[in-house]
All heavy atoms as an XYZ file, in Angstrom:
875
protein
N      14.570     -8.781     19.353
C      13.879     -7.616     18.878
C      12.442     -7.645     19.403
O      11.767     -8.665     19.326
C      13.902     -7.612     17.352
C      13.202     -6.458     16.731
S      13.492     -6.544     14.935
C      12.570     -5.145     14.449
N      11.949     -6.537     19.931
C      10.577     -6.535     20.437
C       9.578     -6.731     19.301
O       9.865     -6.457     18.137
C      10.426     -5.145     21.062
C      11.536     -4.328     20.528
C      12.614     -5.267     20.096
N       8.399     -7.200     19.661
C       7.343     -7.423     18.681
C       7.002     -6.109     17.983
O       6.764     -5.094     18.621
C       6.105     -7.985     19.369
C       4.955     -8.182     18.443
N       4.972     -9.124     17.448
C       3.775     -7.549     18.344
C       3.831     -9.065     16.778
N       3.082     -8.115     17.306
N       6.998     -6.129     16.672
C       6.631     -4.939     15.912
C       5.359     -5.215     15.132
O       5.110     -6.339     14.702
C       7.737     -4.516     14.927
O       7.997     -5.594     14.045
C       9.007     -4.135     15.657
N       4.574     -4.165     14.967
C       3.373     -4.223     14.130
C       3.747     -3.567     12.813
O       3.940     -2.365     12.753
C       2.215     -3.509     14.810
C       1.690     -4.258     16.036
C       0.542     -3.522     16.674
N      -0.580     -3.289     15.780
C      -1.597     -4.126     15.565
N      -1.617     -5.287     16.181
N      -2.585     -3.792     14.753
N       3.847     -4.386     11.785
C       4.261     -3.898     10.481
C       3.048     -3.556      9.628
O       2.098     -4.324      9.544
C       5.114     -4.954      9.762
O       6.262     -5.230     10.561
C       5.558     -4.474      8.389
N       3.134     -2.402      8.986
C       2.150     -1.996      7.996
C       2.823     -1.969      6.641
O       4.028     -1.737      6.535
N       2.069     -2.219      5.604
C       2.604     -2.249      4.246
C       1.750     -1.364      3.348
O       0.530     -1.516      3.306
C       2.596     -3.683      3.706
C       3.032     -3.894      2.259
C       4.489     -3.479      2.057
C       2.814     -5.348      1.853
N       2.394     -0.441      2.661
C       1.723      0.381      1.666
C       2.216     -0.067      0.301
O       3.422     -0.202      0.093
C       2.012      1.878      1.887
C       1.439      2.319      3.244
C       1.421      2.714      0.740
C       1.821      3.732      3.633
N       1.271     -0.310     -0.604
C       1.624     -0.805     -1.929
C       0.941      0.011     -3.015
O      -0.216      0.382     -2.876
C       1.169     -2.265     -2.095
C       1.738     -3.190     -1.045
C       1.424     -4.628     -1.361
O       2.269     -5.314     -1.908
N       0.227     -5.081     -1.041
N       1.672      0.264     -4.077
C       1.049      0.789     -5.277
C       0.622     -0.418     -6.101
O       1.398     -1.348     -6.283
C       2.004      1.699     -6.062
O       3.204      0.981     -6.364
C       2.349      2.953     -5.262
N      -0.617     -0.410     -6.559
C      -1.170     -1.585     -7.233
C      -1.685     -1.200     -8.616
O      -2.449     -0.249     -8.754
C      -2.318     -2.210     -6.414
C      -2.870     -3.452     -7.104
C      -1.854     -2.552     -5.006
N      -1.239     -1.942     -9.601
C      -1.716     -1.762    -10.971
C      -2.551     -2.956    -11.393
O      -3.084     -3.677    -10.548
N      -2.649     -3.182    -12.691
C      -3.448     -4.288    -13.186
C      -2.863     -5.635    -12.796
O      -3.586     -6.584    -12.583
C      -3.572     -4.216    -14.693
C      -4.377     -3.057    -15.171
C      -5.264     -2.301    -14.447
C      -4.383     -2.519    -16.478
N      -5.810     -1.334    -15.227
C      -5.282     -1.431    -16.491
C      -3.713     -2.822    -17.642
C      -5.536     -0.673    -17.616
C      -3.970     -2.068    -18.766
C      -4.873     -1.011    -18.752
N      -1.551     -5.714    -12.721
C      -0.877     -6.968    -12.366
C      -0.837     -7.073    -10.844
O      -0.185     -6.264    -10.184
C       0.538     -7.001    -12.952
C       1.345     -8.211    -12.588
C       0.634     -9.518    -12.937
O       0.245     -9.687    -14.097
O       0.485    -10.359    -12.021
N      -1.503     -8.050    -10.284
C      -1.631     -8.149     -8.826
C      -0.569     -9.014     -8.153
O      -0.407     -8.946     -6.940
C      -3.014     -8.699     -8.455
O      -3.186     -9.988     -9.070
C      -4.116     -7.759     -8.915
N       0.153     -9.801     -8.908
C       1.124    -10.720     -8.307
C       2.168    -10.024     -7.441
O       2.469    -10.513     -6.343
C       1.784    -11.577     -9.382
C       2.600    -12.761     -8.874
C       1.743    -13.683     -8.010
C       3.179    -13.527    -10.047
N       2.742     -8.878     -7.851
C       3.715     -8.225     -6.967
C       3.128     -7.845     -5.601
O       3.777     -8.012     -4.563
C       4.140     -6.981     -7.740
C       3.907     -7.323     -9.172
C       2.665     -8.187     -9.156
N       1.899     -7.359     -5.585
C       1.260     -6.979     -4.319
C       0.994     -8.211     -3.455
O       1.210     -8.190     -2.235
C      -0.037     -6.219     -4.583
N       0.529     -9.262     -4.085
C       0.205    -10.478     -3.328
C       1.463    -11.104     -2.744
O       1.516    -11.430     -1.561
C      -0.549    -11.486     -4.231
C      -1.927    -10.915     -4.593
C      -0.674    -12.841     -3.553
C      -2.638    -11.668     -5.701
N       2.494    -11.276     -3.559
C       3.699    -11.935     -3.057
C       4.391    -11.111     -1.974
O       4.872    -11.674     -0.981
C       4.691    -12.255     -4.192
O       4.992    -11.064     -4.913
C       4.127    -13.292     -5.141
N       4.427     -9.799     -2.130
C       5.053     -8.960     -1.087
C       4.290     -9.071      0.222
O       4.877     -9.224      1.299
C       5.122     -7.506     -1.547
N       2.972     -8.997      0.154
C       2.167     -9.067      1.378
C       2.298    -10.421      2.061
O       2.379    -10.494      3.293
C       0.700     -8.773      1.064
N       2.340    -11.479      1.288
C       2.459    -12.806      1.893
C       3.852    -13.037      2.464
O       4.009    -13.764      3.442
C       2.077    -13.883      0.880
C       0.608    -13.820      0.440
C       0.312    -14.925     -0.577
C      -0.334    -13.903      1.620
N       4.867    -12.413      1.894
C       6.222    -12.541      2.436
C       6.382    -11.730      3.719
O       7.008    -12.177      4.675
C       7.245    -12.090      1.396
N       5.801    -10.535      3.746
C       5.971     -9.632      4.895
C       4.966     -9.923      6.008
O       5.273     -9.769      7.182
C       5.869     -8.164      4.411
C       7.031     -7.870      3.463
C       5.847     -7.184      5.583
C       6.892     -6.586      2.684
N       3.750    -10.314      5.642
C       2.673    -10.636      6.577
C       2.365     -9.464      7.532
O       2.396     -9.616      8.747
C       2.967    -11.917      7.323
C       3.184    -13.076      6.341
C       3.222    -14.429      6.951
N       1.992    -14.939      7.483
C       0.972    -15.426      6.777
N       1.025    -15.408      5.471
N      -0.093    -15.919      7.363
N       2.040     -8.312      6.968
C       1.751     -7.145      7.804
C       0.390     -7.259      8.489
O      -0.470     -8.026      8.040
C       1.735     -5.998      6.785
C       1.275     -6.651      5.534
C       1.884     -8.029      5.549
N       0.202     -6.477      9.556
C      -1.097     -6.459     10.224
C      -2.094     -5.604      9.460
O      -3.301     -5.798      9.557
C      -0.998     -5.978     11.689
C      -0.135     -6.927     12.495
C      -0.491     -4.563     11.786
N      -1.586     -4.627      8.700
C      -2.449     -3.742      7.916
C      -1.766     -3.408      6.595
O      -0.545     -3.276      6.543
C      -2.753     -2.469      8.684
N      -2.586     -3.271      5.560
C      -2.073     -3.016      4.218
C      -2.853     -1.862      3.608
O      -4.084     -1.837      3.670
C      -2.236     -4.265      3.329
C      -1.467     -5.449      3.935
C      -1.758     -3.976      1.907
C      -1.790     -6.780      3.305
N      -2.124     -0.929      3.019
C      -2.744      0.167      2.296
C      -2.411      0.067      0.827
O      -1.244     -0.087      0.462
N      -3.438      0.111     -0.003
C      -3.240      0.072     -1.455
C      -3.529      1.438     -2.052
O      -4.541      2.061     -1.726
C      -4.184     -0.934     -2.113
C      -3.742     -2.344     -1.987
N      -4.466     -3.388     -2.515
C      -2.655     -2.907     -1.416
C      -3.836     -4.527     -2.273
N      -2.739     -4.257     -1.604
N      -2.640      1.882     -2.937
C      -2.861      3.083     -3.736
C      -2.964      2.613     -5.182
O      -2.089      1.899     -5.671
C      -1.709      4.094     -3.581
C      -1.976      5.329     -4.434
C      -1.520      4.482     -2.119
N      -4.034      3.004     -5.854
C      -4.251      2.558     -7.221
C      -4.892      3.669     -8.042
O      -5.452      4.617     -7.502
C      -5.137      1.316     -7.245
C      -6.441      1.510     -6.527
N      -7.508      2.173     -7.079
C      -6.810      1.153     -5.287
C      -8.498      2.212     -6.218
N      -8.101      1.609     -5.112
N      -4.811      3.522     -9.335
C      -5.474      4.423    -10.273
C      -6.938      3.978    -10.388
O      -7.280      2.851    -10.020
C      -4.798      4.357    -11.643
C      -3.352      4.823    -11.659
S      -3.190      6.591    -11.422
C      -3.658      7.160    -13.055
N      -7.810      4.847    -10.918
C      -9.218      4.451    -11.064
C      -9.411      3.152    -11.851
O     -10.244      2.330    -11.476
C      -9.849      5.631    -11.811
C      -8.984      6.794    -11.481
C      -7.592      6.234    -11.349
N      -8.636      2.954    -12.892
C      -8.823      1.766    -13.724
C      -8.223      0.496    -13.134
O      -8.381     -0.585    -13.692
C      -8.308      1.990    -15.143
C      -6.821      2.291    -15.200
O      -6.184      2.423    -14.140
O      -6.299      2.414    -16.322
N      -7.542      0.584    -12.010
C      -7.009     -0.624    -11.366
C      -7.620     -0.855     -9.984
O      -7.099     -1.650     -9.199
C      -5.476     -0.578    -11.304
O      -5.036      0.570    -10.628
N      -8.730     -0.205     -9.689
C      -9.404     -0.399     -8.397
C      -9.845     -1.854     -8.216
O      -9.682     -2.430     -7.136
C     -10.592      0.547     -8.267
N     -10.411     -2.447     -9.267
C     -10.840     -3.841     -9.162
C      -9.655     -4.771     -8.921
O      -9.747     -5.712     -8.131
C     -11.588     -4.275    -10.419
C     -12.971     -3.654    -10.516
O     -13.500     -3.181     -9.487
O     -13.520     -3.637    -11.630
N      -8.545     -4.514     -9.582
C      -7.342     -5.335     -9.383
C      -6.855     -5.224     -7.945
O      -6.470     -6.224     -7.332
C      -6.245     -4.919    -10.361
N      -6.874     -4.029     -7.402
C      -6.453     -3.818     -6.012
C      -7.343     -4.618     -5.060
O      -6.860     -5.267     -4.135
C      -6.510     -2.330     -5.677
O      -6.231     -2.113     -4.317
N      -8.635     -4.586     -5.299
C      -9.563     -5.325     -4.436
C      -9.419     -6.847     -4.616
O      -9.556     -7.605     -3.653
C     -10.983     -4.859     -4.687
C     -11.188     -3.487     -4.033
C     -12.497     -2.860     -4.302
N     -12.783     -1.595     -3.684
C     -12.002     -0.548     -3.474
N     -10.737     -0.610     -3.777
N     -12.411      0.574     -2.925
N      -9.121     -7.281     -5.830
C      -8.863     -8.719     -6.040
C      -7.610     -9.157     -5.282
O      -7.599    -10.208     -4.642
C      -8.711     -9.033     -7.529
C     -10.019     -9.135     -8.279
C      -9.866     -9.767     -9.659
N      -8.760     -9.253    -10.448
C      -8.814     -8.164    -11.219
N      -9.926     -7.478    -11.305
N      -7.764     -7.777    -11.920
N      -6.572     -8.342     -5.361
C      -5.341     -8.664     -4.627
C      -5.627     -8.725     -3.131
O      -5.171     -9.642     -2.436
C      -4.261     -7.629     -4.929
N      -6.388     -7.763     -2.627
C      -6.735     -7.749     -1.194
C      -7.520     -9.001     -0.815
O      -7.302     -9.582      0.254
C      -7.529     -6.491     -0.868
N      -8.401     -9.437     -1.696
C      -9.193    -10.633     -1.428
C      -8.314    -11.877     -1.321
O      -8.475    -12.697     -0.412
C     -10.237    -10.810     -2.528
O     -10.976    -11.982     -2.331
N      -7.377    -12.012     -2.242
C      -6.463    -13.161     -2.214
C      -5.586    -13.107     -0.966
O      -5.426    -14.102     -0.260
C      -5.598    -13.209     -3.496
C      -4.491    -14.245     -3.374
C      -6.464    -13.482     -4.708
N      -5.025    -11.941     -0.689
C      -4.168    -11.797      0.496
C      -4.963    -12.118      1.753
O      -4.499    -12.857      2.628
C      -3.575    -10.379      0.573
C      -2.625    -10.133     -0.599
C      -2.847    -10.168      1.913
C      -2.299     -8.660     -0.835
N      -6.166    -11.581      1.852
C      -7.005    -11.823      3.026
C      -7.383    -13.279      3.208
O      -7.510    -13.758      4.329
N      -7.578    -13.994      2.095
C      -7.924    -15.408      2.184
C      -6.762    -16.241      2.716
O      -6.958    -17.222      3.432
C      -8.354    -15.931      0.811
N      -5.549    -15.841      2.391
C      -4.365    -16.597      2.821
C      -3.827    -16.072      4.150
O      -3.414    -16.840      5.008
C      -3.274    -16.538      1.734
C      -3.790    -17.194      0.457
C      -1.989    -17.210      2.207
C      -2.915    -16.966     -0.755
N      -3.850    -14.768      4.313
C      -3.324    -14.113      5.521
C      -4.510    -13.499      6.272
O      -4.730    -12.299      6.262
C      -2.291    -13.055      5.119
C      -1.701    -12.270      6.245
N      -1.385    -12.819      7.461
C      -1.380    -10.962      6.340
C      -0.893    -11.876      8.251
N      -0.892    -10.746      7.588
N      -5.293    -14.374      6.874
C      -6.507    -13.940      7.567
C      -6.157    -12.928      8.657
O      -5.150    -13.043      9.336
C      -7.218    -15.136      8.167
N      -6.974    -11.927      8.766
C      -6.757    -10.916      9.801
C      -6.065     -9.665      9.305
O      -6.032     -8.663     10.011
N      -5.510     -9.704      8.100
C      -4.880     -8.500      7.558
C      -5.969     -7.457      7.303
O      -7.020     -7.761      6.766
C      -4.133     -8.812      6.269
N      -5.714     -6.240      7.722
C      -6.670     -5.147      7.559
C      -6.283     -4.321      6.350
O      -5.100     -4.056      6.137
C      -6.669     -4.288      8.819
C      -6.952     -5.063     10.110
C      -6.651     -4.205     11.325
C      -8.391     -5.557     10.128
N      -7.258     -3.884      5.561
C      -6.972     -3.180      4.316
C      -7.537     -1.768      4.305
O      -8.614     -1.510      4.818
C      -7.557     -3.938      3.115
C      -6.753     -5.123      2.729
C      -7.004     -6.352      3.311
C      -5.721     -5.015      1.811
C      -6.246     -7.457      2.978
C      -4.962     -6.113      1.475
C      -5.226     -7.338      2.055
N      -6.777     -0.891      3.677
C      -7.198      0.473      3.372
C      -6.925      0.682      1.886
O      -5.879      0.253      1.390
C      -6.381      1.489      4.176
C      -6.509      1.365      5.686
C      -7.809      1.933      6.215
O      -8.439      2.738      5.498
O      -8.189      1.574      7.334
N      -7.835      1.331      1.180
C      -7.654      1.603     -0.247
C      -7.741      3.102     -0.492
O      -8.600      3.784      0.079
C      -8.737      0.909     -1.083
C      -8.654     -0.579     -1.063
N      -7.930     -1.294     -1.979
C      -9.187     -1.489     -0.221
C      -8.027     -2.580     -1.712
N      -8.787     -2.722     -0.654
N      -6.852      3.602     -1.344
C      -6.887      5.005     -1.758
C      -6.696      5.056     -3.265
O      -5.897      4.321     -3.828
C      -5.784      5.830     -1.087
C      -5.862      5.901      0.432
C      -7.116      6.635      0.888
N      -7.195      6.760      2.330
C      -7.631      5.836      3.168
N      -8.024      4.676      2.709
N      -7.677      6.062      4.466
N      -7.428      5.946     -3.891
C      -7.331      6.102     -5.336
C      -6.572      7.371     -5.678
O      -6.838      8.424     -5.109
C      -8.740      6.175     -5.922
C      -8.773      6.115     -7.420
C     -10.188      5.959     -7.912
O     -10.733      4.840     -7.790
O     -10.742      6.964     -8.401
N      -5.614      7.238     -6.567
C      -4.906      8.403     -7.106
C      -5.511      8.662     -8.477
O      -5.511      7.780     -9.331
C      -3.416      8.126     -7.213
N      -6.068      9.829     -8.672
C      -6.766     10.141     -9.916
C      -5.836     10.427    -11.071
O      -4.621     10.329    -10.970
N      -6.408     10.830    -12.141
C      -5.649     11.072    -13.359
C      -5.218     12.525    -13.518
O      -4.438     12.842    -14.387
C      -6.473     10.657    -14.559
C      -6.749      9.182    -14.541
C      -7.227      8.739    -15.909
N      -7.494      7.326    -15.902
C      -6.560      6.390    -16.039
N      -5.313      6.705    -16.172
N      -6.890      5.127    -16.043
N      -5.738     13.429    -12.697
C      -5.380     14.840    -12.844
C      -3.899     15.075    -12.576
O      -3.228     15.734    -13.348
C      -6.228     15.721    -11.917
C      -7.691     15.720    -12.331
O      -7.981     15.458    -13.515
O      -8.536     15.969    -11.458
N      -3.407     14.557    -11.473
C      -2.000     14.701    -11.104
C      -1.597     13.462    -10.295
O      -1.539     13.513     -9.069
C      -1.776     15.983    -10.292
C      -0.310     16.263    -10.028
O       0.540     15.387    -10.300
O      -0.007     17.365     -9.534
N      -1.358     12.335    -10.974
C      -1.079     11.086    -10.271
C       0.074     11.172     -9.275
O       0.013     10.569     -8.211
C      -0.762     10.099    -11.387
C      -1.429     10.656    -12.591
C      -1.370     12.148    -12.426
N       1.126     11.917     -9.602
C       2.249     12.038     -8.669
C       1.801     12.659     -7.356
O       2.036     12.107     -6.277
C       3.363     12.898     -9.276
C       4.379     12.205    -10.151
C       5.307     13.223    -10.787
C       5.159     11.183     -9.373
N       1.172     13.810     -7.431
C       0.758     14.506     -6.210
C      -0.348     13.749     -5.483
O      -0.341     13.662     -4.259
C       0.304     15.938     -6.521
C      -0.016     16.744     -5.283
C       1.124     16.798     -4.263
O       2.310     16.734     -4.637
O       0.818     16.912     -3.047
N      -1.272     13.199     -6.228
C      -2.352     12.448     -5.589
C      -1.825     11.195     -4.895
O      -2.333     10.792     -3.850
C      -3.433     12.124     -6.607
C      -4.168     13.388     -7.062
C      -5.199     13.130     -8.127
O      -5.788     12.024     -8.155
O      -5.433     14.040     -8.944
N      -0.794     10.576     -5.449
C      -0.169      9.430     -4.787
C       0.550      9.871     -3.526
O       0.454      9.208     -2.485
C       0.815      8.726     -5.738
O       0.102      8.275     -6.884
C       1.500      7.549     -5.061
N       1.254     10.983     -3.585
C       1.923     11.502     -2.389
C       0.911     11.735     -1.267
O       1.142     11.352     -0.117
C       2.669     12.788     -2.717
C       3.875     12.597     -3.600
C       4.542     13.931     -3.908
N       5.640     13.767     -4.822
C       5.726     14.375     -5.996
N       4.795     15.218     -6.402
N       6.765     14.157     -6.782
N      -0.201     12.366     -1.608
C      -1.247     12.634     -0.610
C      -1.806     11.320     -0.063
O      -1.976     11.162      1.156
C      -2.363     13.507     -1.224
C      -3.576     13.570     -0.318
C      -1.839     14.904     -1.536
N      -2.084     10.366     -0.941
C      -2.647      9.083     -0.516
C      -1.696      8.326      0.406
O      -2.115      7.773      1.425
C      -2.990      8.230     -1.739
N      -0.414      8.322      0.069
C       0.557      7.601      0.904
C       0.690      8.282      2.264
O       0.715      7.617      3.294
C       1.919      7.463      0.189
C       2.983      6.922      1.137
C       1.784      6.553     -1.029
N       0.754      9.605      2.280
C       0.800     10.319      3.566
C      -0.408      9.968      4.436
O      -0.274      9.726      5.629
C       0.804     11.831      3.332
C       2.116     12.454      3.279
C       1.928     13.987      3.279
N       3.067     14.611      2.699
C       4.218     14.761      3.336
N       4.362     14.336      4.561
N       5.237     15.338      2.736
N      -1.570      9.960      3.803
C      -2.790      9.626      4.530
C      -2.738      8.200      5.061
O      -3.098      7.934      6.207
C      -3.988      9.808      3.599
C      -5.313      9.620      4.279
C      -6.465      9.882      3.327
O      -6.472     10.943      2.666
O      -7.358      9.009      3.263
N      -2.284      7.271      4.228
C      -2.193      5.875      4.665
C      -1.188      5.699      5.797
O      -1.424      4.908      6.718
C      -1.830      4.974      3.476
C      -2.955      4.724      2.488
C      -2.434      4.047      1.226
C      -4.065      3.902      3.130
N      -0.093      6.418      5.756
C       0.880      6.347      6.859
C       0.185      6.760      8.158
O       0.334      6.099      9.195
C       2.119      7.224      6.579
C       2.971      7.388      7.833
C       2.953      6.619      5.453
N      -0.574      7.833      8.114
C      -1.303      8.277      9.302
C      -2.289      7.239      9.801
O      -2.381      6.979     11.005
N      -3.017      6.618      8.897
C      -3.994      5.595      9.279
C      -3.289      4.360      9.834
O      -3.707      3.794     10.848
C      -4.892      5.219      8.071
C      -5.743      3.997      8.377
C      -5.768      6.400      7.680
N      -2.215      3.926      9.176
C      -1.508      2.736      9.656
C      -0.892      2.980     11.028
O      -0.926      2.106     11.892
C      -0.439      2.299      8.652
C      -0.965      1.766      7.310
C       0.191      1.351      6.411
C      -1.931      0.621      7.488
N      -0.337      4.160     11.231
C       0.256      4.474     12.546
C      -0.815      4.695     13.605
O      -0.683      4.237     14.736
C       1.143      5.708     12.439
C       2.454      5.429     11.761
C       3.354      6.639     11.771
N       4.665      6.300     11.223
C       5.466      7.158     10.638
N       5.119      8.436     10.534
N       6.627      6.772     10.162
N      -1.854      5.435     13.250
C      -2.877      5.798     14.228
C      -3.894      4.694     14.475
O      -3.927      4.077     15.537
N      -4.706      4.418     13.491
C      -5.791      3.446     13.638
C      -5.279      2.028     13.856
O      -5.790      1.301     14.708
C      -6.694      3.473     12.378
O      -7.167      4.805     12.191
C      -7.866      2.522     12.518
N      -4.278      1.620     13.093
C      -3.802      0.233     13.148
C      -2.566      0.042     14.035
O      -2.054     -1.069     14.145
C      -3.533     -0.282     11.729
C      -4.752     -0.247     10.859
N      -5.888     -0.979     11.119
C      -5.030      0.459      9.736
C      -6.796     -0.738     10.195
N      -6.294      0.135      9.342
N      -2.070      1.124     14.616
C      -0.949      1.098     15.570
C       0.303      0.394     15.026
O       0.991     -0.340     15.742
C      -1.384      0.472     16.887
C      -2.527      1.202     17.543
C      -2.977      0.623     18.878
N      -2.819     -0.804     19.079
C      -3.685     -1.742     18.708
N      -4.785     -1.410     18.071
N      -3.466     -2.997     18.966
N       0.611      0.624     13.761
C       1.818      0.049     13.155
C       3.022      0.890     13.557
O       2.997      2.108     13.438
C       1.693      0.012     11.633
S       0.397     -1.094     11.048
N       4.064      0.237     14.048
C       5.276      0.965     14.425
C       6.377      0.829     13.379
O       7.418      1.467     13.476
C       5.777      0.555     15.800
C       5.891     -0.948     15.985
O       5.748     -1.693     15.005
O       6.109     -1.371     17.127
N       6.122      0.025     12.369
C       7.046     -0.097     11.235
C       6.198     -0.126      9.972
O       5.234     -0.888      9.877
C       7.870     -1.371     11.343
C       8.824     -1.553     10.161
C       9.721     -2.738     10.351
N       8.989     -3.975     10.112
C       9.560     -5.140      9.865
N      10.864     -5.245      9.861
N       8.836     -6.217      9.655
N       6.564      0.720      9.017
C       5.816      0.773      7.761
C       6.784      0.583      6.601
O       7.818      1.240      6.538
C       5.059      2.105      7.614
C       4.034      2.230      8.749
C       4.378      2.202      6.254
C       3.316      3.551      8.793
N       6.417     -0.316      5.715
C       7.205     -0.589      4.523
C       6.393     -0.144      3.315
O       5.159     -0.163      3.349
C       7.519     -2.077      4.436
C       8.283     -2.579      5.650
S       8.476     -4.360      5.634
C       9.882     -4.479      4.530
N       7.087      0.238      2.237
C       6.423      0.679      1.018
C       6.927     -0.174     -0.143
O       8.124     -0.275     -0.369
C       6.676      2.182      0.750
C       5.992      2.615     -0.538
C       6.187      3.023      1.924
N       5.985     -0.780     -0.867
C       6.293     -1.622     -2.014
C       5.776     -0.914     -3.268
O       4.575     -0.696     -3.406
C       5.609     -2.983     -1.856
C       5.734     -3.846     -3.090
O       6.645     -3.684     -3.898
N       4.811     -4.769     -3.242
N       6.667     -0.562     -4.171
C       6.284      0.177     -5.376
C       6.458     -0.652     -6.653
O       6.504     -0.097     -7.740
C       7.073      1.505     -5.494
C       6.790      2.399     -4.327
C       8.566      1.249     -5.629
N       6.498     -1.967     -6.526
C       6.824     -2.803     -7.683
C       5.649     -3.121     -8.591
O       5.854     -3.633     -9.674
C       7.455     -4.139     -7.238
O       6.508     -4.843     -6.422
C       8.743     -3.904     -6.481
N       4.422     -2.809     -8.171
C       3.297     -3.325     -8.937
C       2.390     -2.314     -9.592
O       1.199     -2.554     -9.668
N       2.905     -1.204    -10.042
C       1.987     -0.209    -10.611
C       2.673      0.635    -11.671
O       3.761      0.316    -12.128
C       1.472      0.698     -9.501
O       2.527      1.508     -9.017
N       2.036      1.751    -11.993
C       2.620      2.659    -12.977
C       3.841      3.365    -12.399
O       4.000      3.457    -11.178
C       1.601      3.738    -13.389
O       1.366      4.603    -12.277
C       0.296      3.129    -13.861
N       4.646      3.887    -13.266
C       5.837      4.626    -12.827
C       5.460      5.846    -12.004
O       6.109      6.158    -11.015
C       6.675      5.023    -14.035
C       7.361      3.859    -14.706
C       8.067      4.301    -15.971
C       8.671      3.140    -16.699
N       7.695      2.302    -17.383
N       4.393      6.543    -12.387
C       3.996      7.746    -11.649
C       3.572      7.425    -10.220
O       3.939      8.139     -9.284
C       2.881      8.486    -12.389
C       3.281      9.108    -13.721
C       2.070      9.710    -14.416
C       4.382     10.141    -13.541
N       2.816      6.345    -10.041
C       2.450      5.952     -8.676
C       3.690      5.542     -7.887
O       3.845      5.913     -6.720
C       1.441      4.801     -8.687
C       0.037      5.078     -9.201
C      -0.838      3.844     -9.034
C      -0.591      6.266     -8.535
N       4.559      4.783     -8.513
C       5.779      4.334     -7.831
C       6.655      5.512     -7.424
O       7.172      5.555     -6.305
C       6.554      3.372     -8.731
N       6.819      6.480     -8.308
C       7.651      7.647     -7.986
C       7.035      8.452     -6.850
O       7.728      8.853     -5.915
C       7.870      8.525     -9.245
C       8.749      7.779    -10.253
C       8.494      9.866     -8.870
C       8.744      8.412    -11.634
N       5.733      8.692     -6.915
C       5.071      9.450     -5.853
C       5.184      8.756     -4.512
O       5.469      9.392     -3.486
N       4.960      7.442     -4.481
C       5.063      6.694     -3.225
C       6.501      6.685     -2.705
O       6.740      6.844     -1.509
C       4.566      5.267     -3.436
N       7.451      6.517     -3.611
C       8.855      6.525     -3.211
C       9.250      7.872     -2.624
O       9.954      7.934     -1.607
C       9.751      6.176     -4.409
C      11.199      6.252     -4.076
N      11.949      7.379     -4.259
C      12.024      5.316     -3.543
C      13.181      7.150     -3.858
N      13.263      5.910     -3.436
N       8.812      8.964     -3.247
C       9.129     10.303     -2.748
C       8.714     10.466     -1.288
O       9.492     10.928     -0.458
C       8.426     11.385     -3.575
C       9.026     11.603     -4.942
O      10.110     11.048     -5.219
O       8.381     12.315     -5.738
N       7.494     10.111     -0.982
C       6.983     10.289      0.389
C       7.641      9.297      1.337
O       7.977      9.642      2.474
C       5.450     10.165      0.416
C       4.829     11.328     -0.359
C       4.916     10.123      1.839
C       5.240     12.708      0.106
N       7.836      8.075      0.901
C       8.504      7.090      1.760
C       9.889      7.572      2.153
O      10.282      7.484      3.323
C       8.590      5.734      1.036
N      10.595      8.103      1.195
C      11.939      8.601      1.482
C      11.880      9.815      2.413
O      12.644      9.913      3.366
C      12.626      8.975      0.177
C      14.042      9.403      0.346
C      14.699      9.573     -0.981
N      16.022     10.138     -0.765
C      16.923     10.224     -1.667
N      16.690      9.779     -2.879
N      18.101     10.741     -1.396
N      10.953     10.730      2.125
C      10.786     11.920      2.957
C      10.465     11.564      4.414
O      10.962     12.198      5.341
C       9.676     12.791      2.381
C       9.383     14.048      3.169
C       8.234     14.832      2.577
O       8.255     15.081      1.353
O       7.315     15.189      3.333
N       9.630     10.525      4.608
C       9.214     10.135      5.946
C      10.148      9.112      6.592
O       9.920      8.684      7.727
C       7.789      9.581      5.906
C       6.718     10.570      5.444
C       5.359      9.865      5.352
C       6.650     11.770      6.366
N      11.168      8.688      5.881
C      12.122      7.724      6.425
C      11.580      6.319      6.530
O      11.967      5.572      7.424
N      10.708      5.958      5.605
C      10.122      4.595      5.644
C      10.988      3.643      4.852
O      11.706      4.029      3.965
C       8.706      4.640      5.054
C       7.755      5.636      5.702
C       6.421      5.609      4.972
C       7.552      5.302      7.169
């Protein structure tokens, strides 16, 4: 199989272990986190741990607000897909929805399925 550049998009809540373990197992070149306003610090802590162990991983963060978390997550994931494909040249993108609220997970899953990720 030819060398692929994998990107990982994750929904991140207060519990950071799912994001950390997925990133360390997959070892993507770039990671996008989608989080709610109250879990921004958790997302950045997870990124810090991942970066310390998997040096060179590039991070993007997007916040889904409280007005319409489903739609805001869909928009954030679409945007991250564009950044991972364009800026970071990822030719394979995976989506991990195990570490956040149900609304973030559903929104991310919807777009991942729509885009064939």
